PLY file of the C-alpha trace (Angstrom):
ply
format ascii 1.0
element vertex 272
property float x
property float y
property float z
element edge 271
property int vertex1
property int vertex2
end_header
-29.34 1.07 19.74
-27.00 -0.74 17.51
-27.97 1.75 14.75
-26.72 4.46 17.02
-23.34 2.72 17.64
-22.73 1.87 14.24
-23.39 5.93 13.58
-20.73 7.04 16.29
-18.07 4.11 15.42
-18.18 4.18 11.54
-16.60 1.14 9.96
-12.87 1.44 8.93
-11.07 -0.95 6.09
-7.54 -1.03 7.13
-6.10 -2.11 3.60
-2.64 -3.77 3.62
-1.01 -4.67 0.22
1.75 -6.74 0.50
4.75 -8.05 -1.86
7.41 -10.25 -0.04
7.27 -8.62 3.29
7.42 -12.16 4.98
9.34 -11.02 8.31
7.27 -8.22 8.77
3.92 -8.61 7.50
2.68 -10.29 10.96
3.83 -7.29 12.73
1.66 -5.06 10.54
-1.40 -7.01 10.95
-0.96 -7.36 14.63
-0.96 -3.48 14.91
-4.07 -3.47 12.58
-6.03 -6.45 14.83
-4.85 -4.35 18.58
-6.09 -1.36 17.26
-8.44 0.57 20.10
-11.10 1.34 17.58
-12.78 -2.11 17.23
-14.91 -1.67 14.49
-12.58 -1.96 11.26
-12.06 -5.30 8.83
-9.00 -6.34 7.64
-7.95 -6.55 4.12
-4.58 -8.11 2.47
-3.65 -7.72 -1.04
-1.02 -10.54 -1.88
0.80 -8.63 -4.50
2.44 -11.31 -6.10
4.51 -12.57 -3.01
7.10 -15.29 -2.74
6.57 -18.61 -0.98
7.80 -17.65 2.14
5.46 -14.61 2.12
2.30 -16.37 1.42
2.88 -19.07 3.85
2.85 -16.12 6.60
-0.34 -15.06 5.01
-1.96 -18.48 5.09
-1.24 -18.31 8.78
-2.78 -15.13 9.08
-5.94 -15.54 6.88
-7.95 -16.80 9.81
-7.32 -13.75 11.72
-8.47 -11.37 8.92
-11.08 -10.10 6.75
-10.24 -11.50 3.48
-6.70 -11.73 2.17
-6.63 -11.27 -1.72
-4.11 -12.71 -4.22
-3.32 -11.44 -7.41
-0.07 -11.21 -9.39
2.61 -8.66 -9.06
0.92 -5.48 -10.41
2.41 -2.70 -8.00
1.44 -0.92 -4.86
-0.93 1.32 -6.36
-3.12 -1.30 -7.98
-3.06 -3.43 -4.81
-4.14 -0.71 -2.66
-7.06 -0.01 -5.44
-8.12 -3.86 -5.43
-8.26 -4.00 -1.52
-10.10 -0.18 -1.39
-12.77 -1.65 -4.19
-13.59 -4.46 -2.01
-13.99 -3.05 1.50
-17.18 -2.47 3.01
-16.10 0.86 5.18
-17.08 4.51 5.05
-13.20 5.09 5.85
-10.12 3.70 4.44
-6.84 3.06 6.55
-3.99 2.11 3.79
-1.11 0.45 5.92
2.07 -0.71 4.46
3.10 -4.27 5.49
6.44 -3.53 6.63
5.41 -1.09 8.98
2.75 -0.74 11.76
0.60 1.80 13.76
0.62 2.03 17.57
-3.00 0.80 18.93
-4.30 4.32 19.70
-3.86 5.83 16.15
-7.19 4.34 14.40
-9.27 5.74 17.56
-7.76 9.01 17.44
-7.77 9.81 13.69
-11.64 8.96 13.08
-12.42 11.23 15.56
-10.56 14.18 13.70
-12.23 13.05 10.53
-15.52 12.47 11.44
-16.18 15.53 13.12
-14.52 17.83 11.05
-15.48 18.24 7.10
-12.15 20.58 6.94
-10.07 17.50 6.99
-10.05 15.01 3.62
-6.85 13.28 5.43
-5.42 12.17 8.66
-1.62 10.56 9.12
0.69 11.19 12.03
4.11 12.07 13.01
6.16 8.70 12.18
9.08 6.98 14.40
11.67 5.59 11.57
13.50 2.83 11.84
16.91 2.05 10.40
18.32 -1.43 9.70
21.21 -0.46 11.81
18.84 -0.16 14.93
18.63 2.92 15.27
15.60 5.33 15.11
14.44 9.07 14.42
11.27 11.25 14.75
9.88 12.37 11.26
7.14 15.13 11.28
5.11 15.71 8.46
3.26 19.25 8.86
0.22 18.13 6.52
-1.98 21.60 5.45
-3.91 22.28 2.23
-2.81 21.80 -1.45
-0.12 24.45 -1.56
1.46 22.65 1.16
1.60 19.33 -1.31
2.60 21.08 -4.27
6.34 20.32 -4.30
6.88 17.64 -1.65
4.42 14.80 0.20
3.36 16.08 3.48
1.95 13.07 5.02
2.85 9.39 5.39
1.61 7.10 2.94
-0.05 5.05 5.23
-3.13 7.23 6.14
-6.73 7.70 6.80
-9.68 8.93 4.18
-12.90 8.23 3.23
-13.62 5.91 0.82
-15.80 8.02 -1.44
-13.49 10.34 -1.62
-11.12 8.07 -2.61
-13.85 7.16 -5.56
-14.44 10.98 -6.28
-10.73 11.97 -6.83
-9.95 8.86 -9.22
-8.44 6.50 -6.69
-4.51 5.75 -6.82
-2.76 6.04 -10.24
-1.89 2.65 -11.38
0.56 3.94 -13.75
2.79 4.96 -10.86
5.12 1.82 -10.27
8.19 3.34 -8.65
6.76 5.39 -5.67
5.33 8.85 -5.34
1.90 7.23 -6.05
0.67 8.70 -2.16
1.96 11.96 -3.21
-0.17 12.52 -6.52
-3.17 10.57 -4.79
-2.97 13.36 -2.09
-2.86 16.27 -4.37
-5.91 14.94 -6.52
-7.61 14.49 -2.89
-7.01 17.87 -1.36
-6.63 20.12 -5.09
-10.34 20.69 -4.51
-10.30 21.73 -1.31
-9.49 20.28 2.30
-7.00 19.92 4.78
-4.47 17.11 5.90
-4.43 16.72 9.43
-1.51 15.09 11.33
-1.37 14.13 14.64
1.60 15.40 16.52
2.45 12.03 17.92
4.86 9.29 16.25
1.95 6.41 15.85
3.51 5.00 13.05
6.91 3.15 12.42
8.48 3.54 9.28
11.15 0.81 8.42
14.07 2.76 6.62
14.99 -0.10 4.31
17.77 -0.11 1.61
15.45 -2.27 -0.81
12.13 -0.12 -0.04
10.00 1.69 -2.90
10.58 4.73 -1.27
14.54 4.48 -1.83
13.87 3.42 -5.34
11.62 6.53 -5.44
14.10 8.61 -4.08
16.37 7.45 -7.29
14.13 8.64 -9.43
13.16 11.35 -8.15
13.38 13.55 -11.02
11.23 11.44 -13.45
8.82 11.19 -10.68
8.23 14.95 -10.33
8.41 15.37 -13.56
5.26 13.29 -14.22
3.29 14.66 -11.60
4.35 18.32 -12.54
2.89 17.47 -16.10
-0.20 15.55 -15.06
-1.56 18.52 -12.86
0.28 21.08 -14.72
-3.13 23.30 -15.12
-2.91 23.18 -11.19
1.10 24.17 -11.14
0.15 27.03 -13.69
-1.98 28.27 -11.18
0.62 28.21 -8.64
3.32 29.57 -11.26
5.16 31.96 -8.77
5.46 29.20 -6.34
7.06 26.77 -9.04
9.60 29.44 -9.85
10.68 29.86 -6.64
11.09 26.16 -6.14
13.18 25.85 -8.91
15.43 28.65 -8.55
15.59 27.65 -4.82
17.06 24.00 -6.21
19.26 25.61 -8.48
20.68 27.57 -5.73
20.86 24.75 -3.08
22.63 22.59 -5.78
25.32 25.67 -6.75
26.15 26.33 -2.92
27.05 22.25 -2.67
29.25 22.55 -5.53
31.11 25.18 -3.79
31.12 23.16 -0.66
32.72 20.58 -2.44
35.42 22.55 -3.56
36.25 23.51 -0.54
36.71 19.94 0.85
40.12 18.72 1.37
39.94 15.59 -0.85
38.54 17.67 -4.02
41.68 19.95 -3.76
44.18 16.95 -3.36
42.80 15.47 -6.36
42.63 18.76 -8.57
46.40 18.93 -7.17
47.48 15.90 -8.36
45.49 16.04 -11.63
0 1
1 2
2 3
3 4
4 5
5 6
6 7
7 8
8 9
9 10
10 11
11 12
12 13
13 14
14 15
15 16
16 17
17 18
18 19
19 20
20 21
21 22
22 23
23 24
24 25
25 26
26 27
27 28
28 29
29 30
30 31
31 32
32 33
33 34
34 35
35 36
36 37
37 38
38 39
39 40
40 41
41 42
42 43
43 44
44 45
45 46
46 47
47 48
48 49
49 50
50 51
51 52
52 53
53 54
54 55
55 56
56 57
57 58
58 59
59 60
60 61
61 62
62 63
63 64
64 65
65 66
66 67
67 68
68 69
69 70
70 71
71 72
72 73
73 74
74 75
75 76
76 77
77 78
78 79
79 80
80 81
81 82
82 83
83 84
84 85
85 86
86 87
87 88
88 89
89 90
90 91
91 92
92 93
93 94
94 95
95 96
96 97
97 98
98 99
99 100
100 101
101 102
102 103
103 104
104 105
105 106
106 107
107 108
108 109
109 110
110 111
111 112
112 113
113 114
114 115
115 116
116 117
117 118
118 119
119 120
120 121
121 122
122 123
123 124
124 125
125 126
126 127
127 128
128 129
129 130
130 131
131 132
132 133
133 134
134 135
135 136
136 137
137 138
138 139
139 140
140 141
141 142
142 143
143 144
144 145
145 146
146 147
147 148
148 149
149 150
150 151
151 152
152 153
153 154
154 155
155 156
156 157
157 158
158 159
159 160
160 161
161 162
162 163
163 164
164 165
165 166
166 167
167 168
168 169
169 170
170 171
171 172
172 173
173 174
174 175
175 176
176 177
177 178
178 179
179 180
180 181
181 182
182 183
183 184
184 185
185 186
186 187
187 188
188 189
189 190
190 191
191 192
192 193
193 194
194 195
195 196
196 197
197 198
198 199
199 200
200 201
201 202
202 203
203 204
204 205
205 206
206 207
207 208
208 209
209 210
210 211
211 212
212 213
213 214
214 215
215 216
216 217
217 218
218 219
219 220
220 221
221 222
222 223
223 224
224 225
225 226
226 227
227 228
228 229
229 230
230 231
231 232
232 233
233 234
234 235
235 236
236 237
237 238
238 239
239 240
240 241
241 242
242 243
243 244
244 245
245 246
246 247
247 248
248 249
249 250
250 251
251 252
252 253
253 254
254 255
255 256
256 257
257 258
258 259
259 260
260 261
261 262
262 263
263 264
264 265
265 266
266 267
267 268
268 269
269 270
270 271
């Protein structure tokens, strides 16, 4: 009977990399502990956090499966370290300043374990801004074509450990962001789809000091890295690449024209 239960409820390893998120990590951990899907382990990787964060993590250690402490090596390395230690067939990555609603794991595991078409399950996100406002952000998922020019899933998602191993794990050279997007490209490039649960079961903090904000400022360098790394893939979709580049040029030209129509521009031009 126990073996039958294990088959129906495979172990999910929840991996939480943490770097200096002392004010948020407790909520993140409790969102993992309070999942309605109970066959799970929780592994935190302290990626060289400050003393304030270490005090919070020490307090949480008795409530989780494992706390791994390392020097600061970046989010990709922290994720890989945690996943290597994971005993679960399924991996759920969770950022230490965000949190899942209680039912995410239960809903996601049903989808991923019952349909071989899907390699990744995520959901819509509730964006929580520092000034207290919020809004819902909706990814669309899909196959590799949906991920060529943008990330169409949250960085926090459920996938199989064997697929993480087979596609080469997270790229540890990517320390400035977009590492989840690049990982999903490799996860899906040989087939399969990303499924997005159409509910905001994840709360994502929009912080001015976050990796995502920094990644946006480095966007073009990171895109270039991805395009060059996967150049054979983009050659196969050359027409789509050309359309993407031309649409970007058109959008920039449109924005320039719009700026010249602004009152501030006209006044400045007169003064000059």
